[in-house]
C-alpha positions as CSV (number, residue, x, y, z in Angstrom):
1,M,94.3,110.7,106.7
2,S,96.8,108.6,108.7
3,S,99.6,107.4,107.3
4,L,98.5,104.1,107.5
5,F,96.0,104.7,105.1
6,I,98.4,106.7,102.7
7,K,100.7,104.2,102.6
8,S,98.2,101.5,101.7
9,L,96.8,103.9,99.0
10,N,100.3,104.3,97.8
11,Y,100.5,100.1,97.6
12,F,97.1,100.1,95.7
13,F,98.5,102.5,93.7
14,Q,101.4,100.8,92.7
15,I,100.3,97.4,92.2
16,K,97.3,98.9,90.0
17,H,99.9,100.8,88.0
18,S,102.0,98.1,87.3
19,F,99.2,95.7,85.8
20,Q,97.7,98.6,83.9
21,I,101.5,99.4,82.1
22,C,101.8,95.4,81.6
23,T,98.3,95.5,79.9
24,K,98.9,98.3,77.8
25,W,102.4,96.9,77.2
26,Q,100.7,93.9,75.4
27,A,98.4,96.0,73.4
28,G,101.4,97.7,71.9
29,K,100.6,100.9,73.9
30,A,103.5,101.6,76.4
31,T,106.7,102.4,75.8
32,Y,110.2,101.4,77.6
33,K,110.1,104.5,79.6
34,E,106.6,103.7,80.9
35,T,107.7,100.7,82.0
36,R,110.8,102.0,83.4
37,Q,109.0,104.5,85.8
38,A,106.6,102.2,86.9
39,A,109.0,100.1,88.2
40,A,111.2,103.3,89.5
41,M,107.8,104.0,92.0
42,T,108.4,101.0,94.5
43,P,112.0,101.2,95.7
44,D,110.8,104.2,98.2
45,L,108.1,102.5,99.3
46,V,110.1,99.1,99.7
47,R,112.5,101.0,102.0
48,T,110.3,102.0,104.5
49,E,108.0,99.2,104.9
50,K,108.6,97.3,107.9
51,D,106.6,93.8,106.4
52,P,108.8,91.4,104.8
53,V,105.6,90.1,103.6
54,K,104.0,93.4,102.1
55,A,107.9,94.3,101.3
56,K,108.1,91.3,98.9
57,V,105.2,91.8,97.0
58,L,106.5,95.1,95.8
59,R,109.4,93.3,95.3
60,V,107.4,91.5,92.7
61,M,105.4,93.9,91.2
62,E,108.5,95.8,90.4
63,Q,110.0,92.8,88.7
64,V,106.6,92.6,86.8
65,A,106.9,96.3,85.5
66,L,110.1,95.7,84.3
67,I,110.2,92.2,82.6
68,L,108.4,94.1,80.3
69,H,111.9,95.6,78.6
70,V,114.1,93.4,80.2
71,K,113.5,89.4,79.9
72,R,115.9,88.5,82.9
73,H,113.5,90.6,85.4
74,A,111.3,87.4,85.1
75,L,113.6,85.1,86.5
76,I,114.0,88.1,89.2
77,A,110.6,88.1,89.5
78,S,109.8,84.3,90.0
79,D,112.4,84.1,92.5
80,Y,111.1,86.8,94.5
81,A,107.8,85.3,94.3
82,I,109.4,81.9,95.5
83,T,111.1,84.1,98.8
84,L,107.5,85.4,99.0
85,I,105.5,82.1,99.6
86,N,108.6,81.0,102.1
87,L,107.7,84.5,103.9
88,M,103.9,83.6,103.8
89,Y,104.2,79.9,104.4
90,L,107.1,79.5,106.9
91,K,109.2,75.9,106.1
92,N,106.3,74.7,104.2
93,L,108.0,73.2,101.0
94,E,105.1,72.0,99.3
95,E,103.6,75.4,98.9
96,V,106.8,76.5,97.3
97,R,106.5,73.2,94.8
98,K,103.1,74.5,94.3
99,E,104.2,77.9,93.4
100,R,107.7,76.6,91.2
101,K,105.3,74.3,88.9
102,I,102.8,77.1,88.2
103,Q,105.6,79.0,87.1
104,I,107.4,76.4,84.8
105,E,103.4,75.6,83.1
106,L,103.6,79.6,82.5
107,M,107.2,79.5,80.9
108,K,105.7,76.4,78.7
109,N,103.2,78.7,77.1
110,V,105.9,81.6,76.3
């Protein structure tokens, strides 16, 4: 198998695992340790990633996994998401505004 294929599998696994831990946490079945472990898997992938968009996606997922045990990470994740939008849509403030509005609406429901 090529290293690119293996790296893609690692990304997929990390993103899927982060979502699974979130779902498990919401059901009251995950521990703090599991959430920290899910987030701890990401930095190694980010360090080796050359594509800034992929690196930001991984950082967002890292923060998503951390949100579960530390509320401050929710703010960090929202900032990473804005940075990701800036990387995906260079100098497009309308896309940034749309993302931030979505975040604000989500916060109103918490």
